[in-house]
C-alpha positions as CSV (number, residue, x, y, z in Angstrom):
1,X,-9.0,-4.3,66.7
2,X,-11.7,-7.0,66.6
3,X,-10.9,-10.2,64.8
4,X,-13.3,-12.7,66.4
5,X,-16.9,-13.3,65.3
6,X,-19.9,-14.2,67.3
7,X,-20.2,-17.9,67.2
8,X,-22.3,-19.4,64.3
9,X,-23.4,-22.9,63.9
10,X,-22.2,-23.0,60.3
11,X,-19.6,-21.3,58.1
12,X,-20.8,-18.1,56.4
13,X,-19.3,-16.4,53.4
14,X,-20.4,-12.8,52.6
15,X,-19.8,-12.4,48.9
16,X,-20.5,-9.9,46.1
17,X,-21.8,-12.0,43.3
18,X,-20.0,-9.9,40.7
19,X,-16.6,-9.4,42.4
20,X,-13.6,-11.4,41.2
21,X,-12.0,-11.5,44.6
22,X,-15.1,-13.1,46.1
23,X,-15.2,-15.5,43.2
24,X,-11.7,-16.8,43.8
25,X,-12.7,-17.8,47.4
26,X,-16.0,-19.4,46.1
27,X,-13.9,-21.5,43.8
28,X,-11.8,-22.8,46.7
29,X,-15.0,-23.5,48.7
30,X,-16.5,-25.4,45.7
31,X,-13.3,-27.3,45.0
32,X,-13.2,-28.4,48.6
33,X,-16.9,-29.2,48.8
34,X,-17.2,-27.1,51.9
35,X,-20.7,-26.7,53.4
36,X,-21.1,-22.9,53.7
37,X,-23.9,-20.3,53.8
38,X,-23.1,-17.9,50.9
39,X,-24.7,-14.6,51.6
40,X,-24.9,-12.3,48.6
41,X,-24.0,-8.7,49.5
42,X,-25.0,-6.0,47.1
43,X,-23.2,-2.6,47.1
44,X,-24.6,-0.3,49.8
45,X,-26.8,-3.0,51.4
46,X,-24.5,-4.8,53.9
47,X,-26.1,-7.1,56.5
48,X,-25.7,-6.1,60.1
49,X,-23.7,-9.3,60.9
50,X,-21.1,-8.2,58.3
51,X,-20.9,-4.7,59.8
52,X,-20.5,-6.1,63.3
53,X,-17.8,-8.5,62.4
54,X,-15.6,-6.8,59.8
55,X,-14.1,-3.5,60.9
56,X,-13.8,-2.5,57.2
57,X,-17.3,-3.6,56.3
58,X,-16.0,-5.2,53.1
59,X,-16.5,-8.3,51.1
60,X,-15.4,-11.0,50.8
61,X,-15.7,-11.9,54.5
62,X,-15.6,-15.4,55.9
63,X,-17.0,-16.4,59.3
64,X,-16.1,-19.7,60.7
65,X,-17.2,-20.1,64.3
66,X,-15.1,-17.7,66.3
67,X,-13.0,-16.7,63.4
68,X,-13.5,-13.8,60.9
69,X,-11.4,-13.3,57.9
70,X,-11.6,-10.4,55.4
71,X,-8.7,-10.7,53.1
72,X,-9.2,-13.2,50.2
73,X,-5.8,-14.8,50.0
74,X,-5.7,-15.4,53.7
75,X,-9.2,-17.0,53.4
76,X,-8.0,-19.2,50.6
77,X,-4.9,-20.5,52.5
78,X,-7.0,-21.0,55.7
79,X,-9.5,-23.1,53.7
80,X,-6.7,-25.1,52.2
81,X,-5.3,-25.9,55.6
82,X,-8.7,-26.4,57.3
83,X,-10.0,-28.7,54.5
84,X,-6.8,-30.4,53.2
85,X,-8.3,-32.5,50.4
86,X,-7.8,-31.8,47.6
87,X,-4.7,-29.8,48.4
88,X,-4.4,-26.5,46.5
89,X,-1.0,-25.5,47.8
90,X,2.2,-27.6,47.3
91,X,3.6,-29.5,50.2
92,X,7.2,-28.3,50.1
93,X,8.2,-24.8,51.3
94,X,10.0,-23.7,48.2
95,X,7.1,-24.7,45.9
96,X,4.6,-23.0,48.4
97,X,6.7,-19.8,48.3
98,X,6.7,-19.9,44.5
99,X,2.9,-20.4,44.5
100,X,2.5,-17.4,46.8
101,X,4.7,-15.3,44.6
102,X,2.7,-16.2,41.5
103,X,-0.5,-15.1,43.4
104,X,1.3,-11.8,44.1
105,X,2.2,-11.4,40.5
106,X,-1.3,-12.1,39.3
107,X,-2.5,-9.4,41.7
108,X,0.1,-6.8,40.5
109,X,0.0,-7.6,36.8
110,X,-3.7,-8.5,36.2
111,X,-6.0,-7.9,39.1
112,X,-5.1,-4.3,39.5
113,X,-5.9,-3.7,35.8
114,X,-9.3,-5.4,36.2
115,X,-10.0,-3.2,39.2
116,X,-9.3,-0.1,37.1
117,X,-11.5,-1.3,34.3
118,X,-14.6,-2.2,36.4
119,X,-14.4,0.9,38.7
120,X,-17.2,3.2,37.5
121,X,-15.1,6.2,38.6
122,X,-12.3,5.4,36.1
123,X,-12.1,7.8,33.2
124,X,-12.8,6.3,29.8
125,X,-9.2,6.8,28.6
126,X,-7.7,5.2,31.7
127,X,-10.1,2.2,31.4
128,X,-9.2,1.8,27.7
129,X,-5.5,1.9,28.6
130,X,-5.9,-0.7,31.3
131,X,-8.0,-2.9,28.9
132,X,-5.2,-2.8,26.3
133,X,-2.5,-3.6,28.9
134,X,-4.4,-6.6,30.2
135,X,-5.1,-8.0,26.7
136,X,-1.4,-7.6,25.7
137,X,-0.2,-9.1,29.0
138,X,-2.5,-12.1,28.7
139,X,-1.5,-12.6,25.1
140,X,2.2,-12.3,25.9
141,X,2.0,-15.0,28.6
142,X,-0.3,-17.3,26.7
143,X,2.5,-19.8,25.6
144,X,3.2,-20.6,29.3
145,X,-0.3,-22.2,29.5
146,X,0.7,-24.7,26.8
147,X,3.5,-26.2,29.0
148,X,1.4,-27.7,31.8
149,X,-2.3,-28.6,32.5
150,X,-2.6,-25.7,34.9
151,X,-0.7,-22.4,35.4
152,X,2.9,-23.4,35.8
153,X,1.8,-26.6,37.5
154,X,0.5,-30.1,36.8
155,X,-2.0,-29.7,39.7
156,X,-4.9,-27.2,40.0
157,X,-3.8,-24.7,42.7
158,X,-4.7,-21.4,44.4
159,X,-3.0,-19.6,41.5
160,X,-5.6,-21.0,39.1
161,X,-8.3,-19.9,41.6
162,X,-7.0,-16.3,41.2
163,X,-6.7,-16.4,37.5
164,X,-9.9,-18.1,36.5
165,X,-12.3,-15.3,37.7
166,X,-10.4,-12.8,35.6
167,X,-10.5,-14.9,32.5
168,X,-14.2,-15.6,33.0
169,X,-14.8,-11.9,33.0
170,X,-13.0,-11.1,29.8
171,X,-16.2,-10.6,27.7
172,X,-17.6,-8.3,30.4
173,X,-14.3,-6.4,30.4
174,X,-14.5,-5.9,26.7
175,X,-11.4,-8.0,26.0
176,X,-11.2,-10.5,23.1
177,X,-8.1,-12.6,22.9
178,X,-6.3,-12.9,19.5
179,X,-5.7,-16.2,17.8
180,X,-2.1,-16.5,19.1
181,X,-3.5,-16.8,22.6
182,X,-5.0,-20.2,21.8
183,X,-3.0,-22.0,24.6
184,X,-4.7,-19.6,27.0
185,X,-8.1,-20.3,25.5
186,X,-7.5,-24.0,25.8
187,X,-6.6,-23.5,29.5
188,X,-9.8,-21.5,30.0
189,X,-11.9,-24.3,28.4
190,X,-10.3,-26.8,30.9
191,X,-10.8,-24.6,33.9
192,X,-14.4,-23.6,33.1
193,X,-15.4,-27.3,32.7
194,X,-14.3,-28.2,36.2
195,X,-17.1,-29.1,38.6
196,X,-15.6,-26.8,41.2
197,X,-15.6,-23.8,38.9
198,X,-19.1,-24.4,37.7
199,X,-20.3,-24.8,41.3
200,X,-18.6,-21.5,42.2
201,X,-20.6,-19.4,39.8
202,X,-23.2,-16.9,41.1
203,X,-26.2,-16.2,38.9
204,X,-24.7,-12.8,38.0
205,X,-21.5,-14.5,36.9
206,X,-23.4,-17.1,34.8
207,X,-24.8,-14.1,32.9
208,X,-21.3,-12.8,32.1
209,X,-20.7,-15.4,29.4
């Protein structure tokens, strides 16, 4: 099982410019101001360097000197530890555990539905069902976004990095939020205006809005 990369002089991030998992890592990189070579990887056209270093030949993949990472949440936590300012995880263990649990819930409750919707192999009826579930779930949790500046926190965190790519893709996913989701819309406006978020966007993502 290979987990080390051939040494590079700079950090490299292999990224699908349309993928929300890649986007969350690019947000962390941009928030931290990390100097990185972002290498766009289109489906079916993977660079040899990616093939040689990632046994699953998937994106996102992060290469940092002798290290290769190919799971997005591990990348995000690594980057937060490697570049500690600004911090995107709380300091105290209980708060860190709660943040990780929220990231897990975002994955279970929302990311899995997004994956169903965007998968071209998904039957139309299943995609419509997932679209309805995602819209209702986001609408149901919208009041939570009125309580604090960020998702259940006064500080921008890795949880926001996971949520923001989904919300940015709502028009592409065919989801329009109802009026009662205004707190969520206000949150989106705040997040989308951040320099880190703007700097994270690929050309393909800019075209999604």
